[in-house]
VODRENSE-193920 format. One record per residue (C-alpha): chain; x negated, y, z; residue number from 1. Coordinates in steps of 0.25 Angstrom, whole numbers, plus 5000, padded with zeros to 4 digits. Each point is the difference from the previous one (the first is absolute). Layout:
+------+------+------+------+------+
! paza !   xx !   yy !   zz ! bagu !
+------+------+------+------+------+
!    A !    X !    Y !    Z !  NUM !
...
+------+------+------+------+------+
This chain:
+------+------+------+------+------+
! paza !   xx !   yy !   zz ! bagu !
+------+------+------+------+------+
!    A ! 4281 ! 5520 ! 5548 !    1 !
!    A ! 5013 ! 4998 ! 5008 !    2 !
!    A ! 5012 ! 4995 ! 4991 !    3 !
!    A ! 5013 ! 5008 ! 5000 !    4 !
!    A ! 5014 ! 4994 ! 4999 !    5 !
!    A ! 5009 ! 5008 ! 4992 !    6 !
!    A ! 5011 ! 4990 ! 5000 !    7 !
!    A ! 5013 ! 5006 ! 5006 !    8 !
!    A ! 5007 ! 4993 ! 5012 !    9 !
!    A ! 5014 ! 4997 ! 4999 !   10 !
!    A ! 5003 ! 5011 ! 5010 !   11 !
!    A ! 4993 ! 5010 ! 4990 !   12 !
!    A ! 5007 ! 4995 ! 4988 !   13 !
!    A ! 5014 ! 5001 ! 5008 !   14 !
!    A ! 4995 ! 5015 ! 5003 !   15 !
!    A ! 4997 ! 5003 ! 4986 !   16 !
!    A ! 5014 ! 4994 ! 4995 !   17 !
!    A ! 5007 ! 5008 ! 5011 !   18 !
!    A ! 4994 ! 5013 ! 4998 !   19 !
!    A ! 5001 ! 4999 ! 4985 !   20 !
!    A ! 5015 ! 4997 ! 5001 !   21 !
!    A ! 5001 ! 5012 ! 5009 !   22 !
!    A ! 4993 ! 5009 ! 4990 !   23 !
!    A ! 5009 ! 4994 ! 4988 !   24 !
!    A ! 5012 ! 5002 ! 5008 !   25 !
!    A ! 4998 ! 5013 ! 5008 !   26 !
!    A ! 4990 ! 5008 ! 4993 !   27 !
!    A ! 4999 ! 4998 ! 4985 !   28 !
!    A ! 5015 ! 5003 ! 4997 !   29 !
!    A ! 4999 ! 5013 ! 5008 !   30 !
!    A ! 4986 ! 5005 ! 4998 !   31 !
!    A ! 5002 ! 5009 ! 4988 !   32 !
!    A ! 5011 ! 5008 ! 5008 !   33 !
!    A ! 4991 ! 5001 ! 5012 !   34 !
!    A ! 4988 ! 5004 ! 4992 !   35 !
!    A ! 5008 ! 5011 ! 4993 !   36 !
!    A ! 5006 ! 5006 ! 5013 !   37 !
!    A ! 4987 ! 4999 ! 5008 !   38 !
!    A ! 5003 ! 4990 ! 5011 !   39 !
!    A ! 5005 ! 4986 ! 5003 !   40 !
!    A ! 5011 ! 4995 ! 5009 !   41 !
!    A ! 4994 ! 5000 ! 5014 !   42 !
!    A ! 5008 ! 4988 ! 5003 !   43 !
!    A ! 4989 ! 4992 ! 4993 !   44 !
!    A ! 4992 ! 5002 ! 5012 !   45 !
!    A ! 5010 ! 4991 ! 5008 !   46 !
!    A ! 4999 ! 4989 ! 4989 !   47 !
!    A ! 4985 ! 5001 ! 5000 !   48 !
!    A ! 5000 ! 4998 ! 5015 !   49 !
!    A ! 5010 ! 4988 ! 4998 !   50 !
!    A ! 4991 ! 4993 ! 4991 !   51 !
!    A ! 4988 ! 5002 ! 5010 !   52 !
!    A ! 4992 ! 5009 ! 4991 !   53 !
!    A ! 4998 ! 5011 ! 5009 !   54 !
!    A ! 4992 ! 4992 ! 5010 !   55 !
!    A ! 4996 ! 4988 ! 4990 !   56 !
!    A ! 4986 ! 4998 ! 5005 !   57 !
!    A ! 5001 ! 5005 ! 5014 !   58 !
!    A ! 5000 ! 4989 ! 5011 !   59 !
!    A ! 5013 ! 4996 ! 5005 !   60 !
!    A ! 4996 ! 5004 ! 5014 !   61 !
!    A ! 5001 ! 5014 ! 4995 !   62 !
!    A ! 5013 ! 4999 ! 4993 !   63 !
!    A ! 4995 ! 4996 ! 4986 !   64 !
!    A ! 5002 ! 4988 ! 4991 !   65 !
!    A ! 4986 ! 4994 ! 5003 !   66 !
!    A ! 4997 ! 4997 ! 4985 !   67 !
!    A ! 4986 ! 5001 ! 4994 !   68 !
!    A ! 4994 ! 5012 ! 4993 !   69 !
!    A ! 5002 ! 4993 ! 4986 !   70 !
!    A ! 5014 ! 5000 ! 5003 !   71 !
!    A ! 5000 ! 5015 ! 5002 !   72 !
!    A ! 4994 ! 5000 ! 4986 !   73 !
!    A ! 5011 ! 4992 ! 4994 !   74 !
!    A ! 5010 ! 5009 ! 5006 !   75 !
!    A ! 4993 ! 5012 ! 4994 !   76 !
!    A ! 4999 ! 4994 ! 4987 !   77 !
!    A ! 5014 ! 4997 ! 4999 !   78 !
!    A ! 5005 ! 5013 ! 5005 !   79 !
!    A ! 4992 ! 5008 ! 4990 !   80 !
!    A ! 5005 ! 4991 ! 4989 !   81 !
!    A ! 5013 ! 5008 ! 5004 !   82 !
!    A ! 4994 ! 5014 ! 5002 !   83 !
!    A ! 4988 ! 5005 ! 5006 !   84 !
!    A ! 5008 ! 5008 ! 5010 !   85 !
!    A ! 5004 ! 4987 ! 5008 !   86 !
!    A ! 4985 ! 4995 ! 5000 !   87 !
!    A ! 4996 ! 5013 ! 5005 !   88 !
!    A ! 5010 ! 5000 ! 5011 !   89 !
!    A ! 4994 ! 4987 ! 5005 !   90 !
!    A ! 4986 ! 5004 ! 4997 !   91 !
!    A ! 5001 ! 5012 ! 5009 !   92 !
!    A ! 5009 ! 4994 ! 5011 !   93 !
!    A ! 4993 ! 4987 ! 5001 !   94 !
!    A ! 4986 ! 5001 ! 4994 !   95 !
!    A ! 4996 ! 5014 ! 5004 !   96 !
!    A ! 5008 ! 5001 ! 5013 !   97 !
!    A ! 5003 ! 4987 ! 5007 !   98 !
!    A ! 4988 ! 4992 ! 4996 !   99 !
!    A ! 4992 ! 5012 ! 5005 !  100 !
!    A ! 5007 ! 5000 ! 5014 !  101 !
!    A ! 4998 ! 4984 ! 5000 !  102 !
!    A ! 4985 ! 5003 ! 4997 !  103 !
!    A ! 4998 ! 5012 ! 5010 !  104 !
!    A ! 5011 ! 5002 ! 5009 !  105 !
!    A ! 5000 ! 4996 ! 5015 !  106 !
!    A ! 5011 ! 4991 ! 5005 !  107 !
!    A ! 5009 ! 5011 ! 5005 !  108 !
!    A ! 4999 ! 5007 ! 4986 !  109 !
!    A ! 5004 ! 4987 ! 4993 !  110 !
!    A ! 5011 ! 4998 ! 5010 !  111 !
!    A ! 5006 ! 5014 ! 4997 !  112 !
!    A ! 4997 ! 5002 ! 4986 !  113 !
!    A ! 4996 ! 4987 ! 4993 !  114 !
!    A ! 5012 ! 4991 ! 5004 !  115 !
!    A ! 5011 ! 5009 ! 4995 !  116 !
!    A ! 4993 ! 5003 ! 4987 !  117 !
!    A ! 4997 ! 4984 ! 4998 !  118 !
!    A ! 5015 ! 4998 ! 5002 !  119 !
!    A ! 5004 ! 5012 ! 4991 !  120 !
!    A ! 5007 ! 5008 ! 5011 !  121 !
!    A ! 4990 ! 5011 ! 4998 !  122 !
!    A ! 4992 ! 5005 ! 4988 !  123 !
!    A ! 4985 ! 5003 ! 5000 !  124 !
!    A ! 4991 ! 5009 ! 4991 !  125 !
!    A ! 4986 ! 5005 ! 4999 !  126 !
!    A ! 4995 ! 5014 ! 4999 !  127 !
!    A ! 4986 ! 5002 ! 4995 !  128 !
!    A ! 5000 ! 5008 ! 4987 !  129 !
!    A ! 5000 ! 5015 ! 5001 !  130 !
!    A ! 5001 ! 5011 ! 4990 !  131 !
!    A ! 4985 ! 5002 ! 5000 !  132 !
!    A ! 4996 ! 4986 ! 5004 !  133 !
!    A ! 5003 ! 4988 ! 4992 !  134 !
!    A ! 4988 ! 4991 ! 4997 !  135 !
!    A ! 4991 ! 5009 ! 5008 !  136 !
!    A ! 5007 ! 4996 ! 5013 !  137 !
!    A ! 4989 ! 5008 ! 5009 !  138 !
!    A ! 5005 ! 5013 ! 4994 !  139 !
!    A ! 5014 ! 4999 ! 5007 !  140 !
!    A ! 5004 ! 5012 ! 5008 !  141 !
!    A ! 5009 ! 4994 ! 5010 !  142 !
!    A ! 4996 ! 5001 ! 5014 !  143 !
!    A ! 5004 ! 4994 ! 5014 !  144 !
!    A ! 4996 ! 5007 ! 5013 !  145 !
!    A ! 5001 ! 4993 ! 5013 !  146 !
!    A ! 5008 ! 5008 ! 5010 !  147 !
!    A ! 5003 ! 4992 ! 5013 !  148 !
!    A ! 5008 ! 4988 ! 4997 !  149 !
!    A ! 5002 ! 5004 ! 4985 !  150 !
!    A ! 4994 ! 5003 ! 4988 !  151 !
!    A ! 5005 ! 5012 ! 4992 !  152 !
!    A ! 5000 ! 4997 ! 4985 !  153 !
!    A ! 5000 ! 5010 ! 4989 !  154 !
!    A ! 4999 ! 4998 ! 4985 !  155 !
!    A ! 5006 ! 4995 ! 4988 !  156 !
!    A ! 5001 ! 4987 ! 4992 !  157 !
!    A ! 5004 ! 4998 ! 4985 !  158 !
!    A ! 5004 ! 4989 ! 4991 !  159 !
!    A ! 5005 ! 4992 ! 5011 !  160 !
!    A ! 5009 ! 4989 ! 4996 !  161 !
!    A ! 5013 ! 4998 ! 5009 !  162 !
!    A ! 4998 ! 5014 ! 5005 !  163 !
!    A ! 5015 ! 5003 ! 5003 !  164 !
!    A ! 5004 ! 4986 ! 5004 !  165 !
!    A ! 4989 ! 4995 ! 5009 !  166 !
!    A ! 5002 ! 5000 ! 5015 !  167 !
!    A ! 4985 ! 4998 ! 5004 !  168 !
!    A ! 4987 ! 5005 ! 4993 !  169 !
!    A ! 4986 ! 4997 ! 5002 !  170 !
!    A ! 4993 ! 5013 ! 4998 !  171 !
!    A ! 4985 ! 5004 ! 4999 !  172 !
!    A ! 4994 ! 5013 ! 5006 !  173 !
!    A ! 4987 ! 5006 ! 5005 !  174 !
!    A ! 4997 ! 4999 ! 5015 !  175 !
!    A ! 4986 ! 5004 ! 4998 !  176 !
!    A ! 4997 ! 5007 ! 4987 !  177 !
!    A ! 4985 ! 5001 ! 5003 !  178 !
!    A ! 4999 ! 4985 ! 4998 !  179 !
!    A ! 5005 ! 5000 ! 4986 !  180 !
!    A ! 5008 ! 4987 ! 4997 !  181 !
!    A ! 4996 ! 4994 ! 5013 !  182 !
!    A ! 5008 ! 5011 ! 5007 !  183 !
!    A ! 5013 ! 4996 ! 4993 !  184 !
!    A ! 5010 ! 4993 ! 5009 !  185 !
!    A ! 5013 ! 4993 ! 4998 !  186 !
!    A ! 5014 ! 5002 ! 5006 !  187 !
!    A ! 5014 ! 4994 ! 5000 !  188 !
!    A ! 5009 ! 5011 ! 4998 !  189 !
!    A ! 5016 ! 4999 ! 5001 !  190 !
!    A ! 5009 ! 5008 ! 4991 !  191 !
!    A ! 5008 ! 5005 ! 5012 !  192 !
!    A ! 4988 ! 5007 ! 5006 !  193 !
!    A ! 5001 ! 5015 ! 5001 !  194 !
!    A ! 4992 ! 5008 ! 4989 !  195 !
!    A ! 5001 ! 4989 ! 4989 !  196 !
!    A ! 5008 ! 5002 ! 4987 !  197 !
!    A ! 4999 ! 4993 ! 4986 !  198 !
!    A ! 5004 ! 5005 ! 4986 !  199 !
!    A ! 5001 ! 4991 ! 4988 !  200 !
!    A ! 4992 ! 5003 ! 4987 !  201 !
!    A ! 5010 ! 5002 ! 4988 !  202 !
!    A ! 4996 ! 4998 ! 4985 !  203 !
!    A ! 4991 ! 4988 ! 5001 !  204 !
!    A ! 4995 ! 4994 ! 4987 !  205 !
!    A ! 5003 ! 4986 ! 5005 !  206 !
!    A ! 5005 ! 4991 ! 5012 !  207 !
!    A ! 5012 ! 5010 ! 5000 !  208 !
!    A ! 5009 ! 4991 ! 5008 !  209 !
!    A ! 4990 ! 5000 ! 5011 !  210 !
!    A ! 4999 ! 5011 ! 5011 !  211 !
!    A ! 4987 ! 5007 ! 5000 !  212 !
!    A ! 4996 ! 5014 ! 5007 !  213 !
!    A ! 4994 ! 5008 ! 5010 !  214 !
!    A ! 4998 ! 4999 ! 5015 !  215 !
!    A ! 4999 ! 5013 ! 5009 !  216 !
!    A ! 4994 ! 5000 ! 5014 !  217 !
!    A ! 5002 ! 5013 ! 5008 !  218 !
!    A ! 4995 ! 4998 ! 5014 !  219 !
!    A ! 5005 ! 4986 ! 5001 !  220 !
!    A ! 4997 ! 4994 ! 5014 !  221 !
!    A ! 4996 ! 4986 ! 4999 !  222 !
!    A ! 4998 ! 4992 ! 5013 !  223 !
!    A ! 4987 ! 4994 ! 5002 !  224 !
!    A ! 5005 ! 4987 ! 5000 !  225 !
!    A ! 5003 ! 5002 ! 4985 !  226 !
!    A ! 4986 ! 5001 ! 4996 !  227 !
!    A ! 4997 ! 4988 ! 4991 !  228 !
!    A ! 4986 ! 4993 ! 5004 !  229 !
!    A ! 4990 ! 5010 ! 5006 !  230 !
!    A ! 4997 ! 5014 ! 4997 !  231 !
!    A ! 4991 ! 5001 ! 4987 !  232 !
!    A ! 5005 ! 4986 ! 4995 !  233 !
!    A ! 5009 ! 5007 ! 4991 !  234 !
!    A ! 4992 ! 4998 ! 4987 !  235 !
!    A ! 4997 ! 4986 ! 5003 !  236 !
!    A ! 5015 ! 4997 ! 5002 !  237 !
!    A ! 5004 ! 5007 ! 4987 !  238 !
!    A ! 4990 ! 4993 ! 4992 !  239 !
!    A ! 5005 ! 4986 ! 5006 !  240 !
!    A ! 5014 ! 5004 ! 4997 !  241 !
!    A ! 4997 ! 5003 ! 4986 !  242 !
!    A ! 4994 ! 4986 ! 4998 !  243 !
!    A ! 5014 ! 4995 ! 5004 !  244 !
!    A ! 5007 ! 5011 ! 4992 !  245 !
!    A ! 4992 ! 4998 ! 4987 !  246 !
!    A ! 5003 ! 4985 ! 5001 !  247 !
!    A ! 5015 ! 5002 ! 4999 !  248 !
!    A ! 4998 ! 5011 ! 4989 !  249 !
!    A ! 4992 ! 4989 ! 4992 !  250 !
!    A ! 5010 ! 4990 ! 5002 !  251 !
!    A ! 5011 ! 5009 ! 4996 !  252 !
!    A ! 4992 ! 5003 ! 4987 !  253 !
!    A ! 5001 ! 4985 ! 4997 !  254 !
!    A ! 5015 ! 5001 ! 5001 !  255 !
!    A ! 5000 ! 5012 ! 4991 !  256 !
!    A ! 4992 ! 4993 ! 4989 !  257 !
!    A ! 5010 ! 4988 ! 5001 !  258 !
!    A ! 5012 ! 5010 ! 4998 !  259 !
!    A ! 4993 ! 5006 ! 4988 !  260 !
!    A ! 4998 ! 4986 ! 4994 !  261 !
!    A ! 5014 ! 4996 ! 5003 !  262 !
!    A ! 5006 ! 5012 ! 4993 !  263 !
!    A ! 4990 ! 4999 ! 4988 !  264 !
!    A ! 5002 ! 4986 ! 4997 !  265 !
!    A ! 5015 ! 5002 ! 5001 !  266 !
!    A ! 4999 ! 5011 ! 4990 !  267 !
!    A ! 4990 ! 4992 ! 4991 !  268 !
!    A ! 5011 ! 4989 ! 4999 !  269 !
!    A ! 5011 ! 5010 ! 4996 !  270 !
!    A ! 4994 ! 5011 ! 4991 !  271 !
!    A ! 4996 ! 4997 ! 4986 !  272 !
!    A ! 4991 ! 5008 ! 4990 !  273 !
!    A ! 4996 ! 4997 ! 4986 !  274 !
!    A ! 5008 ! 4987 ! 5000 !  275 !
!    A ! 4995 ! 4994 ! 5013 !  276 !
!    A ! 5001 ! 5001 ! 5015 !  277 !
!    A ! 4990 ! 5011 ! 5005 !  278 !
!    A ! 4994 ! 4989 ! 5009 !  279 !
!    A ! 4995 ! 4993 ! 4987 !  280 !
!    A ! 4991 ! 5012 ! 4996 !  281 !
!    A ! 4985 ! 4998 ! 5004 !  282 !
!    A ! 4998 ! 5014 ! 5007 !  283 !
!    A ! 5012 ! 4998 ! 5009 !  284 !
!    A ! 4995 ! 4986 ! 5004 !  285 !
!    A ! 4987 ! 5007 ! 5003 !  286 !
!    A ! 5008 ! 5009 ! 5010 !  287 !
!    A ! 5007 ! 4989 ! 5006 !  288 !
!    A ! 4987 ! 4991 ! 5002 !  289 !
!    A ! 4994 ! 5012 ! 5007 !  290 !
!    A ! 5012 ! 5001 ! 5010 !  291 !
!    A ! 4999 ! 4986 ! 5002 !  292 !
!    A ! 4985 ! 5000 ! 5003 !  293 !
!    A ! 5001 ! 5012 ! 5009 !  294 !
!    A ! 5011 ! 4993 ! 5007 !  295 !
!    A ! 4992 ! 4987 ! 5003 !  296 !
!    A ! 4987 ! 5007 ! 5004 !  297 !
!    A ! 5007 ! 5010 ! 5009 !  298 !
!    A ! 5007 ! 4988 ! 5007 !  299 !
!    A ! 4988 ! 4993 ! 5003 !  300 !
!    A ! 4993 ! 5013 ! 5005 !  301 !
!    A ! 5012 ! 5002 ! 5009 !  302 !
!    A ! 5002 ! 4986 ! 5006 !  303 !
!    A ! 4985 ! 4999 ! 5002 !  304 !
!    A ! 5001 ! 5013 ! 5010 !  305 !
!    A ! 5012 ! 4993 ! 5006 !  306 !
!    A ! 4992 ! 4988 ! 5003 !  307 !
!    A ! 4989 ! 5008 ! 5006 !  308 !
!    A ! 5010 ! 5007 ! 5009 !  309 !
!    A ! 5006 ! 4987 ! 5004 !  310 !
!    A ! 4986 ! 4996 ! 5005 !  311 !
!    A ! 4998 ! 5013 ! 5007 !  312 !
!    A ! 4988 ! 5004 ! 4991 !  313 !
!    A ! 4997 ! 5015 ! 4997 !  314 !
!    A ! 5004 ! 5002 ! 4986 !  315 !
!    A ! 4998 ! 5015 ! 4997 !  316 !
!    A ! 4992 ! 4997 ! 4987 !  317 !
!    A ! 5009 ! 4989 ! 4995 !  318 !
!    A ! 5013 ! 5009 ! 5003 !  319 !
!    A ! 4994 ! 5012 ! 4992 !  320 !
!    A ! 4997 ! 4991 ! 4988 !  321 !
!    A ! 5014 ! 4994 ! 5000 !  322 !
!    A ! 5007 ! 5013 ! 5002 !  323 !
!    A ! 4991 ! 5007 ! 4989 !  324 !
!    A ! 5002 ! 4990 ! 4990 !  325 !
!    A ! 5014 ! 4996 ! 5002 !  326 !
!    A ! 5005 ! 5014 ! 4999 !  327 !
!    A ! 4992 ! 5003 ! 4988 !  328 !
!    A ! 5006 ! 4987 ! 4993 !  329 !
!    A ! 5014 ! 5004 ! 5004 !  330 !
!    A ! 4998 ! 5014 ! 4994 !  331 !
!    A ! 4995 ! 4994 ! 4987 !  332 !
!    A ! 5011 ! 4990 ! 5000 !  333 !
!    A ! 5011 ! 5011 ! 5002 !  334 !
!    A ! 4994 ! 5008 ! 4989 !  335 !
!    A ! 5000 ! 4988 ! 4991 !  336 !
!    A ! 5014 ! 4997 ! 5003 !  337 !
!    A ! 5005 ! 5013 ! 4996 !  338 !
!    A ! 4992 ! 4999 ! 4987 !  339 !
!    A ! 5006 ! 4986 ! 4997 !  340 !
!    A ! 5014 ! 5007 ! 5002 !  341 !
!    A ! 4997 ! 5011 ! 4991 !  342 !
!    A ! 5009 ! 5012 ! 5000 !  343 !
!    A ! 5009 ! 4992 ! 5010 !  344 !
!    A ! 4989 ! 4999 ! 5010 !  345 !
!    A ! 5000 ! 5015 ! 5001 !  346 !
!    A ! 5014 ! 5001 ! 5005 !  347 !
!    A ! 5008 ! 4995 ! 5012 !  348 !
!    A ! 5007 ! 4990 ! 4992 !  349 !
!    A ! 4989 ! 4989 ! 5004 !  350 !
!    A ! 4993 ! 5000 ! 5013 !  351 !
!    A ! 4986 ! 5001 ! 4994 !  352 !
!    A ! 4999 ! 5015 ! 5000 !  353 !
!    A ! 5003 ! 4999 ! 5016 !  354 !
!    A ! 4989 ! 4990 ! 5001 !  355 !
!    A ! 4990 ! 5009 ! 4993 !  356 !
!    A ! 5004 ! 5012 ! 5009 !  357 !
!    A ! 4999 ! 4991 ! 5012 !  358 !
!    A ! 4986 ! 4993 ! 4996 !  359 !
!    A ! 4993 ! 5014 ! 5001 !  360 !
!    A ! 5001 ! 5002 ! 5015 !  361 !
!    A ! 4993 ! 4988 ! 5005 !  362 !
!    A ! 4988 ! 5003 ! 4991 !  363 !
!    A ! 4999 ! 5013 ! 5009 !  364 !
!    A ! 5004 ! 4997 ! 5014 !  365 !
!    A ! 4993 ! 4992 ! 5010 !  366 !
!    A ! 4987 ! 5002 ! 4993 !  367 !
!    A ! 4999 ! 5005 ! 4986 !  368 !
!    A ! 4995 ! 4991 ! 4989 !  369 !
!    A ! 4987 ! 5009 ! 5000 !  370 !
!    A ! 4998 ! 4998 ! 5015 !  371 !
!    A ! 5001 ! 4985 ! 4999 !  372 !
!    A ! 4991 ! 5000 ! 4988 !  373 !
!    A ! 4990 ! 5007 ! 5009 !  374 !
!    A ! 5002 ! 4990 ! 5011 !  375 !
!    A ! 4998 ! 4988 ! 4991 !  376 !
!    A ! 4987 ! 5006 ! 4994 !  377 !
!    A ! 4995 ! 5003 ! 5014 !  378 !
!    A ! 5002 ! 4986 ! 5005 !  379 !
!    A ! 4993 ! 4994 ! 4988 !  380 !
!    A ! 4989 ! 5010 ! 5001 !  381 !
!    A ! 4998 ! 4998 ! 5015 !  382 !
!    A ! 5004 ! 5014 ! 5004 !  383 !
!    A ! 5012 ! 4995 ! 5008 !  384 !
!    A ! 5001 ! 4989 ! 5010 !  385 !
!    A ! 5012 ! 4997 ! 5009 !  386 !
!    A ! 4998 ! 4997 ! 5014 !  387 !
!    A ! 5009 ! 4992 ! 5009 !  388 !
!    A ! 5012 ! 5008 ! 5006 !  389 !
!    A ! 5002 ! 5001 ! 5015 !  390 !
!    A ! 5014 ! 4997 ! 4997 !  391 !
!    A ! 5003 ! 4989 ! 4989 !  392 !
!    A ! 5013 ! 4997 ! 4995 !  393 !
!    A ! 5004 ! 4987 ! 5007 !  394 !
!    A ! 4999 ! 4988 ! 4991 !  395 !
!    A ! 5013 ! 4993 ! 4997 !  396 !
!    A ! 5003 ! 4989 ! 5009 !  397 !
+------+------+------+------+------+
């Protein structure tokens, strides 16, 4: 069995330090206000670009930082330690959109769309989920009909992160419904195209400072050259994109567990009950120990996937396991963090209530825990076998 080296390079250690410093300085002091008002300062995008995070694992020739995939994991981990909304922004822009363009786009598409996204000049997003099509992708109703040099797109997407701020979207629609999922195609859609509109969803339980909403397409004319891959490859493109997105979600969950530990340990050292610090009570120690175990196991799962990505190996099975387990561990850690804080944990005076609210969405999106449970069982039972993709994500260096 091949050995894996989880020793961070000097460059990765510097990256972690710089992102952590940014989070401590620019996000944590302001996040309670942003969460309450339902949106963060859009100037953050410029700062993320300056840090090189919007193209962190995109090759330098396409405007990126040229770092490896575990560096992407480090960035996502540290950003979610501040708030899930910021990891989500990088997950969608980089993981779901830019890495998909890197994997499936032709040179003209990479020049036009990937380069400005990697530099942070443009923002990218991803449109797959519909009101009646979540885990069951093949039940989507959006359709695109080729008319001359354009595809005419009609349909609706929902629960789309960055719906109101993204410039470019990778959108999926049927071009041949008779072929079921093999008739789905992928398109690059620009916000400025006629017939496109978006609307934010209000009243979310968590990730309140993030922009999430719906996309509407009414006879949107998409040039043929904006077809991503070939007709009928949309399902494969979507699933490969989810391998990248799920990787970043899992990495972010590690950061959320870290935040829960940080807040809980601090509170344990301050609060006293029955004549001693609450951290000295056995059942509180048990919750802290569970957080630590979840944190360490999740990190190993995430960086194992990053190692596979660095080598250009297909990692659908391993990514599914990492996403499932890390998000479940984060949800449990947030619940325990609230419990440790007692009644104070139920208020906005401490960050743990926000952690709990934020921890729920990742258990649902990009494959519910139930979907990942079934996937893992099917792998073990031999009912599911991954085949090599025609377009594999380029190995790092």
